[in-house]
Every structure is written in C-alpha cells, then in structure tokens.
C-alpha positions in Angstrom: -35.8 17.2 -55.2 -35.9 18.6 -51.1 -36.7 21.1 -49.7 -33.0 22.6 -49.6 -32.9 22.2 -53.4 -30.3 19.4 -53.4 -31.2 16.2 -54.5 -31.7 13.1 -52.6 -29.2 10.1 -53.1 -30.7 6.3 -54.2 -29.8 3.6 -51.6 -28.0 2.0 -54.2 -25.6 5.7 -54.8 -23.5 5.1 -51.7 -20.0 6.8 -51.8 -17.3 4.6 -52.1 -15.1 4.3 -48.8 -11.9 5.5 -49.6 -8.8 4.2 -48.3 -7.6 6.3 -45.7 -4.3 7.8 -46.1 -1.7 6.7 -44.3 1.6 8.1 -43.6 4.7 6.7 -41.5 5.5 9.1 -38.1 9.1 10.6 -39.5 10.0 9.9 -35.8 9.2 6.1 -36.5 11.6 6.3 -39.5 14.3 8.0 -37.5 13.9 5.5 -34.6 14.8 2.9 -37.0 17.6 4.6 -38.8 19.0 5.9 -35.6 18.8 2.1 -34.1 20.4 0.5 -37.4 22.9 3.4 -37.4 24.4 2.4 -34.0 24.3 -1.3 -34.9 26.3 -0.9 -37.6 28.4 1.8 -36.5 29.3 -0.7 -33.3 29.3 -3.6 -35.3 31.4 -2.7 -38.7 33.5 0.1 -37.8 34.0 -0.1 -33.7 32.1 2.9 -33.0 35.0 5.2 -35.1 34.2 8.7 -34.9 32.9 9.9 -38.2 32.1 13.4 -39.5 29.0 14.4 -39.1 29.0 14.2 -42.6 29.8 10.8 -43.6 27.1 9.9 -40.3 24.3 11.7 -42.2 25.2 10.1 -45.6 24.7 6.9 -44.4 21.9 7.5 -42.5 20.6 8.7 -45.8 20.7 5.7 -47.6 19.3 3.6 -44.6 16.6 5.7 -44.3 15.9 5.1 -48.1 16.1 1.3 -47.0 12.8 1.9 -44.5 11.1 4.3 -46.5 10.8 1.5 -49.3 8.2 -0.4 -46.8 4.9 0.5 -47.6 2.8 2.7 -45.1 0.0 0.6 -44.9 2.7 -1.9 -43.7 4.7 -0.3 -41.9 3.9 -1.1 -38.6 3.7 -4.8 -39.0 7.0 -4.6 -40.5 9.7 -2.0 -40.1 10.8 -4.6 -37.1 11.1 -7.7 -39.4 13.2 -4.8 -41.8 15.4 -4.2 -38.8 16.2 -7.7 -38.3 17.2 -8.2 -41.6 19.3 -5.2 -41.0 21.1 -6.1 -38.8 21.8 -9.5 -40.0 23.5 -8.4 -42.9 25.5 -6.0 -40.8 26.7 -9.4 -39.2 27.2 -11.2 -42.6 29.6 -8.9 -44.3 31.3 -8.8 -40.7 31.9 -12.1 -40.7 33.1 -12.4 -43.9 35.8 -9.6 -43.2 36.8 -11.0 -40.4 37.1 -14.7 -42.0 40.7 -12.6 -43.9 42.8 -9.7 -42.5 43.4 -8.2 -45.8 39.8 -7.4 -46.0 37.7 -4.6 -45.2 34.4 -2.6 -45.2 35.0 0.8 -46.3 33.7 4.1 -44.9 29.7 4.4 -44.0 29.3 6.6 -47.0 30.6 4.2 -49.7 29.1 0.9 -48.2 25.7 2.0 -47.3 25.5 3.5 -51.0 23.0 1.7 -53.2 25.1 2.3 -55.9 27.8 0.0 -54.3 27.4 -3.8 -55.2 29.9 -4.8 -53.1 28.5 -3.0 -49.9 24.9 -3.7 -47.8 23.2 -4.0 -51.0 25.4 -7.3 -51.8 24.2 -8.8 -48.2 21.1 -9.0 -50.0 21.7 -11.8 -51.9 24.4 -13.3 -49.5 20.7 -13.3 -47.0 18.9 -14.6 -49.1 21.5 -17.5 -50.0 21.5 -18.2 -46.3 17.3 -18.2 -46.2 17.3 -21.1 -48.9 20.2 -23.1 -47.3 18.3 -23.0 -44.2 21.2 -22.5 -42.7 22.5 -22.0 -38.8 21.5 -18.7 -37.7 23.8 -15.9 -37.7 25.0 -15.6 -34.3 23.3 -12.6 -32.7 27.1 -11.6 -31.5 30.6 -11.5 -32.7 33.1 -9.8 -30.0 34.2 -6.8 -31.4 38.4 -7.6 -32.7 38.0 -11.3 -32.4 37.5 -12.8 -35.4 37.3 -17.3 -35.7 37.4 -19.2 -39.0 34.7 -22.2 -38.5 35.7 -24.4 -41.2 38.5 -25.2 -39.7 39.2 -27.7 -36.8 39.1 -26.5 -33.2 43.5 -26.8 -32.7 43.4 -24.5 -36.2 41.1 -21.7 -35.6 42.7 -18.3 -36.2 42.3 -15.8 -34.3 42.9 -11.8 -35.2 42.2 -8.2 -34.8 40.1 -6.3 -36.4 41.1 -3.3 -38.2 38.1 -0.8 -39.6 
C-alpha cells in the first residue's frame, strides 16, 4: 500500500484499452438523407410537390438506409453508400422508362423496406449488375425521355415519363 491507502497496481495489471465510443453526428446523416432525397425526388418524381408528411416518411426510410452503417465505418463508407443509392435510383428510372405502363409509386411506398418492388428490390438489380460487370449506369438520363437501348438506332422509342 502507498501512503494514501491505495494499493499500487503491478506492472502486468495495466488497464485494458477501451474502444472509444463513436457516434455519427446527426447532421452528417441528415446531409446524406437530404442529398439522397433530392436526387430521388428529381429523377423519379420530376420534383413533384409532395406533402410534408409524405416527404418526412420517405426521409425516415432513407435515414434507416444510412443508419445501417456502423459508426466506426461511417466516414469511410457513407459516400460509397450514397453513390450506390443513386445508382439504384437510376436503375429504377431506367426500368420504368422502358415501357409506358410502368410507374414508380409515391415515395412513402417506394422507400418502404417492406415493399419488395420498391427501393429494396433495386438491391438485387444492383448486385446482379456488379456481378456481370456490365456497362456503368448512365449518370444522367434526361427527365421526360426514355430510350430502349436493345433496339437498333432507327427503331428507338421516345416517350414522356409520367409519374
């Protein structure tokens, strides 16, 4: 014992290092959610003015997508997840533009994780595209136009996209 009544620790009894608690700042997640929403809103719904309740519900589902990232990896992975999100949105747009009877439902329904034919369903398309090493998804498809790329140039169809 030392003079203060406390026992000295032996050199071999060093305290174990604790992993620091890492939390993602809410503003970081909100930035990713807002950016994702703006991209999807512009490309899938042509900036249609949805009610605040509809937007809030869609953003809640998008937030879940980013909260699934481990806080320890968030800074390294978040930008890649945003890129994947945008590619999946473009896959959905490309799918809808191929035939005029296809449509994207309202954001609340499309982003709902229980909806297998919504955003959740694009994960399989994205994975399949990665495996095939197919051409990258075009970063920009002009709103209101659709092209069926499998047809020869003279037989391509153009039609308006209605949300």
